[in-house]
KOLDO-430234 format. One record per atom (N, C-alpha, C): x, y, z; residue in three letters. Coordinates in steps of 0.001 Angstrom, whole numbers, plus 500000, padded with zeros to 6 digits. Layout:
N
XYZAla...
This chain:
384
474960508739487319Met475688509288488463Met477182508984488301Met477990510025488500Arg479427509883488290Arg480143509889489647Arg480911508845489892Leu481625508708491159Leu483127508659490916Leu483872509035491929Leu485329508888491904Leu485701507955493041Leu486315506834492695His486682505802493676His488195505807493865His488622506090495095Thr490033506132495424Thr490270505372496730Thr491526505098497038Ala491846504346498261Ala493344504430498533Ala493731503960499710Asp495139503730500056Asp496025504951499790Asp495645506085500386Trp496473507289500264Trp497776507124501052Trp497712506457502189His498896506215503034His499661507507503335His498922508528503748Ala499561509786504151Ala500478509526505346Ala501659510109505310Gly502645509876506358Gly503610508754506054Gly503526508200504863Arg504398507089504471Arg505841507572504305Arg506792506711504709His508214506970504518His508831505833503708His509825506175502940Leu510604505185502196Leu512068505469502467Leu512710504534503175Ser514115504706503543Ser514330506064504227Ser513453506337505197Arg513501507540506041Arg513147508830505308Arg512703508755504072Arg512289509954503329Arg510760509962503235Arg510133511058503618Gly508679511162503553Gly508187511224502116Gly507016510641501878Leu506445510598500534Leu505225511507500381Leu504980512372501375Asp503786513223501301Asp503882514298500230Asp505093514643499825Glu505233515637498757Glu504555515151497481Glu504808513894497137Gly504151513333495963Gly502660513149496166Gly502260512774497398Leu500832512588497681Leu500077513904497545Leu500682514999497999Glu500010516302497909Glu499681516651496464Glu500623516394495564Lys500367516662494148Lys499264515757493615Lys499284514487493997Ser498267513541493514Ser496881513917494024Ser496783514295495295Leu495490514693495853Leu494980515971495194Leu495897516886494882Gly495484518092494172Gly494905517766492809Gly495544516838492085Glu495025516429490774Glu493683515720490920Glu493538514929491981Leu492272514222492209Leu491117515203492391Leu491311516219493231Val490253517203493461Val489978517997492184Val491038518387491485Asp490839519131490227Asp490018518313489239Asp490301517027489159Tyr489551516149488252Tyr488085516068488678Tyr487857515898489984Ala486486515783490487Ala485671517033490160Ala486296518197490278Val485595519451489973Val485372519583488471Val486413519330487701Arg486331519497486247Arg485322518545485613Arg485281517297486101Glu484400516287485513Glu483032516219486205Glu482773517171487107Lys481476517241487807Lys481115515907488477Lys482051515406489251Val481838514159489988Val480773514377491056Val479863513410491203Asp478763513538492167Asp479172513174493591Asp480119512246493760Ala480578511855495093Ala481933511177494979Ala482706511252496059Val484019510615496126Val483979509518497188Val484440508323496827Leu484503507184497741Leu485968506907498081Leu486301506904499369Val487669506659499823Val487667505345500606Val488238504287500015Ala488076502934500543Ala489202502514501497Ala489561503384502443Gly490434502983503540Gly491917503223503351Gly492670503081504461Asp494100503358504548Asp494398504779504085Asp493667505715504653Val493926507124504375Val495304507500504913Val495602507002506112Phe496910507237506720Phe497730505955506692Phe499050506118506838Asp499939504958506817Asp500090504325508193Asp499729505060509244Gly499851504534510599Gly498774505075511503Gly498677504497512678Thr497613504884513612Thr497881506220514292Thr499124506711514221Lys499457508021514795Lys500132508865513716Lys499349509346512762Pro499940510066511629Pro500522511410512047Pro501588511849511373Pro502166513167511655Pro501140514275511444Pro501305515375512160His500359516490512046His500288517023510617His501439517111509959Ala501450517623508586Ala500659516708507649Ala500733515409507882Ser499977514460507054Ser498480514606507302Ser498107514810508562Gln496694515034508873Gln496188516305508195Gln496971517364508244Gln496558518609507604Gln496345518415506109Gln497233517663505475Leu497117517405504041Leu495805516702503728Leu495462515681504498Val494222514936504267Val493007515815504528Val493014516527505639Tyr491837517331506002Tyr491631518490505025Tyr492715519071504535Arg492574520130503524Arg491933519582502255Arg492320518367501886Thr491731517746500688Thr490234517528500872Thr489834517005502030Leu488407516781502292Leu487631518101502316Leu488243519146502869Met487566520441502913Met487446521060501522Met488427520852500662Arg488316521345499281Arg487125520716498576Arg486936519410498789Leu485794518731498175Leu484478519264498745Leu484464519535500042Tyr483260520097500672Tyr482928521465500073Tyr483942522315499903Leu483705523650499349Leu483230523586497900Leu483567522495497215Glu483084522298495837Glu481754521555495809Glu481174521341497005Lys479863520677497138Lys479880519243496595Lys480991518550496839Ile481111517141496450Ile481147516305497716Ile480119515514497998Pro480107514686499213Pro481159513587499153Pro481629513177500334Val482663512147500446Val482191511068501410Val482444509811501062Ala482245508689501987Ala483599508037502199Ala483945507757503458Leu485293507296503802Leu485208506193504845Leu486002505133504650Ile486060504051505633Ile487500503869506112Ile487651503205507249Ala488980502946507811Ala489555501671507218Ala490884501664507052Gly491591500471506606Gly492421499891507728Gly493214498877507413Asn494008498222508460Asn495145499096508974Asn495574500103508202His496609501020508669His496030502158509509His494746502419509380Asp494114503553510060Asp493793503237511515Asp493650504294512307Ser493186504160513687Ser491669504272513708Ser491009503221514172Val489548503225514260Val489078504356515179Val489719504486516342Gly489329505518517295Gly489563506922516781Gly490646507113516040His490961508428515479His489836508905514570His489447508047513627Trp488393508434512694Trp487037508541513390Trp486795507680514363His485507507726515075His485358509041515844His486444509516516446Ser486362510761517210Ser486128511975516311Ser486585511894515055Leu486414513014514125Leu485079512977513375Leu484370511888513499Lys483137511686512733Lys482150512839512857Lys481838513340514074Pro480860514439514175Pro481307515703513438Pro482604515987513459Leu483096517174512755Leu482971517011511248Leu483323515837510750Phe483269515624509311Phe481837515585508785Phe480908515196509618Glu479509515223509184Glu479095516634508800Glu479657517649509495Leu479350519046509166Leu479897519416507791Leu480933518701507335Ala481541518972506033Ala481065517989504970Ala479972517297505230Asn479378516355504277Asn480322515201503942Asn481077514768504963Val481946513605504830Val481403512514505739Val480975511408505150Thr480464510273505909Thr481624509358506265Thr481882509187507563Val482998508383508042Val482475507120508713Val482999505963508293Val482672504689508942Val483995504013509290Val484276503920510590Ser485516503286511017Ser485277502017511824Ser484070501853512359Glu483762500696513193Glu482879499708512447Glu483085498425512702Leu482260497393512076Leu480889497375512718Leu479866497281511880Ser478490497267512381Ser477570496699511312Ser476512496055511739Thr475500495565510787Thr474581496695510339Thr474765497884510902Gly473902499018510551Gly474585500103509759Gly475753499797509160Ser476506500828508426Ser475942501039507032Ser474725501570506988Ile474023501878505739Ile473781503382505703Ile474171504028504624His473990505474504501His473440505816503123His472642506848503085Thr472171507395501824Thr472878508725501608Thr473696508770500573Ile474464509970500253Ile473657510795499250Ile473386512030499618Gln472645512914498725Gln473625513620497784Gln473446513376496486Thr474305514005495484Thr473455514873494561Thr474108515662493714Arg473343516529492810Arg472621515743491723Arg473004514453491550Ser472302513602490586Ser471297512674491255Ser471057512873492561Gly470113512028493272Gly470775511242494387Gly470005510408495098Pro470551509661496230Pro471416508476495792Pro472315508097496686Leu473185506940496495Leu473146506130497775Leu472752504848497683His472682503983498863His474006503226499007His474644503357500186Leu475984502814500373Leu476071501971501636Leu476557500741501485Ala476896499884502628Ala478406499950502813Ala478843500090504070Ser480267500280504339Ser480808499187505248Ser481920498591504822Leu482589497553505604Leu484069497907505718Leu484465498567506826Pro485890498854507034Pro486678497555507195Pro487995497684507378Trp488847496512507558Trp488278495636508668Trp487950494362508358Pro487310493486509351Pro488311492892510338Pro488832493757511189Asn489734493318512250Asn489086492208513055Asn489839491138513303Glu489279489968513978Glu488723490321515358Glu489412491211516067Arg488969491596517414Arg487640492347517365Arg487444493162516326Leu486206493927516203Leu485094493127515529Leu485480492131514742Leu484485491336514018Leu483823490291514905Leu484594489703515809Ser484081488594516627Ser482841488946517449Ser482749490148518079Pro481573490435518906Pro480271490654518148Pro480350490841516823Ile479131491109516058Ile478244489874516052Ile476975490066516414Gln476023488968516514Gln475167488873515254Gln475016487657514773Phe474130487399513636Phe472929486608514138Phe471927486486513306Glu470687485822513727Glu470816484310513633Glu471538483720514583Gln471660482272514655Gln472012481888516090Gln471955480623516370Ser472148480163517741Ser473582480390518198Ser473777480403519519Asp475113480612520072Asp476089479535519610Asp475616478295519526Ser476503477199519115Ser476959477379517673Ser476051477865516806Asp476423478115515412Asp477396479283515302Asp477201480274516171Glu478100481434516169Glu479544481008516420Glu479726480067517339Leu481064479635517714Leu481774478903516570Leu481001478344515657Lys481583477578514551Lys482020478465513380Lys481634479735513394Leu481929480615512272Leu483413480970512221Leu484017480809511063Thr485396481244510859Thr485409482745510572Thr486617483321510497Trp486719484744510165Trp486089485030508811Trp486381484202507815Ala485817484407506476Ala484297484253506487Ala483769483305507293Asp482318483134507403Asp481675484401507954Asp482309484996508952Arg481756486205509551Arg481758487381508565Arg482825487489507791Val482868488549506784Val481756488334505756Val481585487107505321Arg480539486794504347Arg479158487141504896Arg478908486767506140Arg477611487058506756Arg477393488562506890Arg478450489294507266Leu478314490734507433Leu478020491418506101Leu478671490972505036Val478393491512503703Val476937491256503329Val476447490046503590Gln475052489711503270Gln474077490585504055Gln474314490715505342Val473414491509506183Val473389492961505728Val474555493525505473Leu474627494924505054Leu473914495142503719Leu474224494303502742Cys473651494497501406Cys472146494251501386Cys471659493349502236Asn470212493116502313Asn469464494322502877Asn470179495164503618Lys469546496351504201Lys469545497548503262Lys470224497452502137Leu470241498573501197Leu468864498746500566Leu468277499924500660Pro466939500132500090Pro466985500209498563Pro465863499991497904Pro465805500111496443Pro465609501583496037Pro465494501788494724Gly465141503110494223Gly466304504016493880Gly467549503563494081Ala468742504360493768Ala469914503397493607Ala471008503847493016Pro472181502969492912Pro472597502438494283Pro472936501135494311Arg473278500453495572Arg474724499970495489Arg475558500448496416Leu476984500147496377Leu477453499591497714Leu478537498815497630Leu479264498377498823Leu480674498932498719Leu481167499514499826Met482565499946499888Met483238499190501025Met484400498570500727Ser485062497749501740Ser486577497796501590Ser487245497607502715His488705497452502748His488956495986503056His489304495228502021Leu489218493775502128Leu490179493127501141Leu490648491936501499Met491501491156500606Met490677490065499948Met490672490062498616Leu489954489032497866Leu490927488001497320Leu490524486758497324Asn491343485691496749Asn491655485989495282Asn492905485764494906Gly493272485930493503Gly493631487344493090Gly493624488301494016Ser493971489676493660Ser495465489789493389Ser495816490691492473Arg497229490948492160Arg497776491956493160Arg498772491538493926Val499316492402494970Val500663492968494533Val501137493950495299Ser502433494567495006Ser503374494314496170Ser504555494941496134Cys505557494689497165Cys505430495619498359Cys504434496528498367Ser504363497515499445Ser503274497209500467Ser502602496070500348Glu501583495706501332Glu502190494894502466Glu501534494927503621Arg501950494085504739Arg501656492636504382Arg502651491779504566Thr502542490396504110Thr501359489670504731Thr501178489793506048Leu500109489060506703Leu498746489502506220Leu498545490810506013Ser497224491318505659Ser496802490959504243Ser497733490452503410Ile497359490026502061Ile497480488519501902Ile497674487806503007Ser497793486353502946Ser496402485714502891Ser496367484415502646Asp495091483704502592Asp494353483730503935Asp495100484003505026Thr494471484063506352Thr493386485115506383Thr493600486236505677Tyr492632487338505674Tyr492107487592504267Tyr491744486545503580Ala491206486670502224Ala489856485976502126Ala488981486533501306Val487656485958501078Val487407485884499575Val486525485015499127Pro486223484936497695Pro485327486089497242Pro485506486520496001Ala484694487624495464Ala483231487233495302Ala482951485928495373Glu481559485472495210Glu480655485906496364Glu481224486479497418Ile480390486914498543Ile479576488168498198Ile479896488848497096Phe479185490075496750Phe477879489754496018Phe476758490294496481Pro475471490039495815Pro475451490578494391Pro474740489881493512Lys474689490267492107Lys473830491497491845Lys472969491883492810Asp472074493014492567Asp472685494360492963Asp473969494380493327Leu474636495655493587Leu475024496318492260Leu475204497626492312Asn475656498341491123Asn477179498400491030Asn477849498366492205Tyr479312498474492182Tyr479850498143493561Tyr481077497573493573Val481805497338494827Val483114498113494751Val483285499092495656Ala484486499932495708Ala485436499365496758Ala486592498879496317Leu487506498173497205Leu488785498960497466Leu489326498767498666Gly490634499262499041Gly491414498137499688Gly492709498344499870His493615497435500565His494736496957499653His494419496493498451Val495434496054497494Val495932497278496735Val497244497433496618His497821498655496086His497890498708494567His497645497587493903Thr497647497559492439Thr496225497748491919Thr495956498800491131Pro494596499007490617Pro494188497872489687Pro492938497433489838Gln492494496295489030Gln490998496079489171Gln490429495489488135Thr489056494993488194Thr489128493520488577Thr488376493115489575Val488452491738490053Val487322490908489454Val487557489604489352Ala486545488686488843Ala485509488452489935Ala484343489043489785Ala483287488971490796Ala481929488962490102Ala480866488577490807Pro479534488549490193Pro479050489921489744Pro479614490983490319Ile479217492342489985Ile480475493170489780Ile480385494271489043Lys481556495110488778Lys482212495534490086Lys483479495152490268Ser484214495405491509Ser485643495781491161Ser486155496837491792Cys487506497311491483Cys488276497665492751Cys489578497401492707Tyr490521497978493658Tyr491049499261493031Tyr490937500384493751Ala491434501643493207Ala492952501691493218Ala493586500954494157Gly495035501007494288Gly495481502314494924Gly496794502495495029Cys497359503721495601Cys497324504857494581Cys497535506069495092Leu497605507220494198Leu498991507394493585Leu500019506778494209Arg501378506862493686Arg502150505650494176Arg503235505265493486Pro504029504120493946Pro504568504357495357Pro504618503282496158Leu505063503387497548Leu506383502681497800Leu506909502004496795Asp508140501234496964Asp508868501202495627Asp510195501059495696Phe510973501031494452Phe510588499854493567Phe510074498784494168Gly509603497656493380Gly508385497977492537Gly507719499112492829Glu506546499543492063Glu506884500655491065Glu508162500991490946Ala508570502081490052Ala508071501829488631Ala507427502844488080Gly506924502744486713Gly505544502140486587Gly504979501596487675Glu503645501000487602Glu502573502095487644Glu501465501861486943Ala500382502839486876Ala499686502958488227Ala499414504199488648Arg498687504474489878Arg497705505612489622Arg496569505587490332Gly495563506624490131Gly494274506287490851Gly493141506437490155Phe491832506169490742Phe490861505748489641Phe489659505348490043Tyr488646504935489077Tyr487524505970488986Tyr487124506236487773Arg485901506992487493Arg484806505954487264Arg483692506095487959Val482634505088487934Val481314505750487545Val480651505204486537Glu479327505692486112Glu478291504638486496Glu477363504998487387Val476330504061487835Val474951504660487591Val473995503779487424Gly472616504218487240Gly471680503035487276Gly470435503283487574Leu469442502208487633Leu469143501698486233Leu469091500379486092Gly468689499779484827Gly469739499817483739Gly470997500116484080Lys472040500102483046Lys473343499606483670Lys474193498997482858Pro475442498450483407Pro476379499545483902Pro477117499221484932Thr478097500158485488Thr479323500216484584Thr479825501420484348Glu481017501614483525Glu482134502199484393Glu483348501684484199Thr484494502184484959Thr485618502577484005Thr486402503547484427Glu487569503979483664Glu488687504311484649Glu489847503694484460Phe490970503994485328Phe491635505283484867Phe491840506191485803Val492473507488485515Val493871507456486118Val494885507412485263Glu496261507336485750Glu496792508725486064Glu497468508832487201Leu498079510086487616Leu499578510056487346Leu500127511214487035Thr501570511342486917Thr502153511531488312Thr503028510640488777Pro503527510764490153Pro504288512061490366Pro503952512762491451Gly504648514003491760Gly506018513762492355Gly506259512554492796Gln507541512179493405Gln507912510802492847Gln508243510724491541Pro508456509419490901Pro509602508646491540Pro509469507323491516Leu510508506439492031Leu511244505797490855Leu512560505720490964His513381505140489905His514304504082490492His514414502962489806Gln515333501896490195Gln516285501673489022Gln517570501996489206Ile518508501971488083Ile519720501117488432Ile520333500528487385Glu521560499744487539Glu522663500394486707Glu523840500554487324Leu524958501226486675Leu526208500361486757Leu527076500523485772Gln528404499922485812Gln529371500932486428Gln530284500457487261Arg531186501380487957Arg531973502251486987Arg532365501708485844Glu533208502444484907Glu532515503704484378Glu531202503655484200Thr530459504802483634Thr529526505445484652Thr529634505039485905Met528685505466486935Met528627506982487111Met529780507635487271Glu529791509057487597Glu529203509904486475Glu529486509548485245Gln528924510277484110Gln527404510146484082Gln526900508940484313Glu525456508723484279Glu524760509391485463Glu525419509408486626Leu524829510073487793Leu524682511570487556Leu525637512181486878Asn525545513609486569Asn524324513907485705Asn524003512994484795Gln522822513177483945Gln521532512949484738Gln521550511943485618Leu520353511632486395Leu520015512713487409Leu521005513476487850Ala520769514519488852Ala519790515584488356Ala519641515706487039Gln518699516681486474Gln517279516133486383Gln517106514875486694Arg515803514198486543Arg515126514109487901Arg513890514581488046Pro513236514579489356Pro512887513170489828Pro512783513019491146Gly512353511740491707Gly513322511223492752Gly512970510062493295Leu513781509382494300Leu514357508114493680Leu515570507745494106Tyr516303506694493405Tyr516753505561494312Tyr516721504356493737Lys517460503215494257Lys518515502894493205Lys519787502936493612Val520888502763492665Val521611501456492957Val521756500646491935Val522512499397492028Val523760499547491161Val524939499391491786Val526210499566491073Val526919498219490957Val527317497859489745His528056496616489506His529555496906489592His530263496164490451Leu531685496375490714Leu532506495139490373Leu533772495374490048Gln534707494271489878Gln535351493907491217Gln535645494939492035Thr536245494730493361Thr535551495634494363Thr535577495308495653Pro534936496160496663Pro535536497562496657Pro534702498560496980Glu535151499949497013Glu534495500651498190Glu535285501052499155Ser534734501741500313Ser534334503165499937Ser533288503676500602Gly532834505046500364Gly532031505229499099Gly531677504124498439Leu530952504252497168Leu529563504857497373Leu528851504431498429Ala527508504948498664Ala527532506459498883Ala528525506947499624Asp528649508396499844Asp528908509121498535Asp529737508539497679Leu530021509148496379Leu528752509244495538Leu527958508159495525Val526706508163494758Val525776509258495264Val525659509397496578Arg524732510393497145Arg525225511822496934Arg526531512021496860Arg527025513359496544Arg526653513745495112Arg526750512785494224Lys526400513046492822Lys524883513107492615Lys524153512286493395Leu522709512157493235Leu522065512223494621Leu521791513426495143Pro521288513577496509Pro519994512822496799Pro519200512559495774Asn517935511845495981Asn518072510328495883Asn519295509837495965Ala519511508383496006Ala519267507906497434Ala518117507296497656Leu517757506851499004Leu518426505532499358Leu518628504676498371Met519215503359498602Met520326503126497587Met521465502643498068Val522589502313497189Val523010500878497500Val523033500057496471Lys523404498653496610Lys524523498336495628Lys525456497502496052Thr526541497087495154Thr526451495593494870Thr526823495226493652Ile526879493820493254Ile528263493552492669Ile528999492638493292Leu530332492285492802Leu530237491274491675Leu531191491386490729Ala531203490469489589Ala531319489031490059Ala532011488810491185Ser532186487446491680Ser530880486820492114Ser529847487670492412His528555487126492834His527857486396491705His528281486704490464Asn527650486038489325Asn528248484666489059Asn529308484319489817Gln529959483028489633Gln529687482141490835Gln529579480870490595Ala529357479943491702Ala530607479895492568Ala530491480093493881Pro531671480074494740Pro532318478695494769Pro533642478694494896Asp534357477426495001Asp533981476731496306Asp533816475430496223Leu533509474672497426Leu534743474560498309Leu534541474665499596Ile535644474535500544Ile535970473052500726Ile537234472732500626Ala537652471338500780Ala537269470818502158Ala536702469604502240Pro536244469079503532Pro537319469072504605Pro538613468790504222Glu539655468702505247Glu539984470064505859Glu539511471179505180Lys539806472509505712Lys538615473122506452Lys537538472371506548Leu536352472927507206Leu536587473177508684Leu537528472455509293Leu537778472627510724Leu538727473788510995Leu539312474385509971Asp540207475519510136Asp539409476803509925Asp539016477504510997Pro538132478662510853Pro538768479789510045Pro540081479990510179Val540737481076509451Val540703480812507948Val541044479580507558Glu541024479239506137Glu539600479314505583Glu538626478875506399Thr537221478958505974Thr536827480411505766Thr537250481278506697Phe536931482700506576Phe537572483303505328Phe538846482942505061Arg539536483468503879Arg538830483071502578Arg538414481813502515Gln537744481349501299Gln536372482000501148Gln535704482179502268Phe534401482871502210Phe534579484299501688Phe535567485018502225His535808486400501800His536177486461500321His536989485500499870Gln537383485459498457Gln536167485240497559Gln535283484323497953Ser534114484015497122Ser533099485151497133Ser532993485865498270Glu531996486934498384Glu532476488241497767Glu533745488601497969Tyr534236489925497604Tyr535322489910496528Tyr535695488712496073Gly536632488636494975Gly538074488917495340Gly538392488954496641Cys539765489193497067Cys539965488583498452Cys541228488366498816Ala541530487811500133Ala541354488896501199Ala540991488521502414Pro540840489516503478Pro542189490082503899Pro542188491351504322Glu543413491963504813Glu543784491380506175Glu545066491543506536Gly545552490967507787Gly544797491458509010Gly544477492768509040Glu543760493320510187Glu542379492682510334Glu541732492418509203Leu540407491801509250Leu540499490364509764Leu541549489645509351Val541752488280509844Val542009488295511348Val542823489266511815Asp543093489383513255Asp541808489655514031Asp540958490519513483Leu539684490809514137Leu538811489558514204Leu538802488790513118Phe538031487557513088Phe538528486583514160Phe539857486473514299Leu540433485587515309Leu540072486038516722Leu540096487358516962Ser539758487852518297Ser538310487551518648Ser537436487636517673Leu536019487315517915Leu535851485840518257Leu536594484977517563Ile536529483542517855Ile537023483271519275Ile538094483935519655Gln538644483734520988Gln537680484219522082Gln537030485363521839Glu536041485869522792Glu534898484883522947Glu534448484338521823Asp533348483379521871Asp533757482120522627Asp535016481704522434Ala535506480498523139Ala535556480714524635Ala535976481921525062Leu536048482229526493Leu534653482270527120Leu533667482845526366Glu532306482966526901Glu531636481596527050Glu531988480677526154Thr531321479366526188Thr532090478349527018Thr533291478737527484Ala534112477788528280Ala533481477540529632Ala
C-alpha cells in the first residue's frame, strides 16, 4: 500500500505582511500530481492545514480545491487538526468532507479509530490531533479518580496513544497519525516557541512497536525520528521563514504492508515562492540588486555600510520589489565599542554622544542632541 504523508500546509501564512499562498498553491498542485502519477492509495495530512483559526477565504478555497481534486481522482484523505487549526472549524465541516471521502478528526477522543478503504485494501488509522491541555484534561481513562488527578500532560498523552493503538484491529496495516512534539526533534525558526518546548514534548518511546507507521505533524523540518517503529515528521511543503531559505521541504512517500518493513522516501518539492537571504556590500549593492531582480522569490537583504545612510531601504525596494526585509550593518558594529569613562557617566549628553558614535560611527547632529535634551527635560518634569 502506497501512502503520501504531508503536514503543516499553513495556508494563509504571511511573512513580513506578504502572503505565502502563491507558493503553497504550486506545492499543493505538485503534491496532487504526484499522488495521481504514482497511484497513491491514500493521503495523510497531519495537522496545521491553516496558519490560524480564522483563515482567509482565499486560503480556505485553496485547501478545499486540493481536497476535492484528490476526491475526483478517487484518492481518500485522512486529516487531523494541529495547534494552529480551529477545532470547531474542522468539526463543523466534517459531515461535508465525509461525502468527499475525507476523514476529519479535530477533537480528542479515545474512539478516533477509522478504517480507510483504499484500492489496495483497508487501512486502520488511529488519530491524535494536537493534544490541547484544555481538551485533553476531560478525557477519562480506566483508573481511579485519585490516580487521574496525578496524571501530568505527558502522562495523559501517553495513555491516549496506548488506548487508541490498542483499539486498532488486526488484518491490515495499522497506523497512528498525530500532531505532536517529540523530545529530540530537530526544529526550525518558524515554529511557535512554546509549542516546541519541553512543556509540550513527549518521548518517542510511547509509540507501540506493532504499528506499521507513525505519521507526524507539527515540526517543520522533515525528518525520521528515533522511535521503536518507523516514524516521520513530514515537515512543511515550503520554507516559511528566511531562516529556512534553501532547506529541503516536501512530503514522504510511505510503503506499508503486512509482514514486511515499512519503507519511506522523502520527496523534495521545488518552492514556488523561494526565499532568499543575501548580504551585500554598499559599494556593489546596486549592481547586484539589478541582477537579483531577474531571479524569482522573496528576499531578506542585509547591507554592510561604512556610515549610516537614510532612505537605503527604499532604494533597495525600488531596485528589488520583492525585498520584504532590509537590514543594515555598520562597520563599527564589528568593533568593540569604547568604554565610557566613569567620570562622564553622570553627563547624559556626553553619554548619548559616545553611544551614537559607537553605534553609528559618527557623532550625533545638533538637532538630534537638542531632541535628546528635550526628552530628558520632559521626563524630569513628569517625575518631579
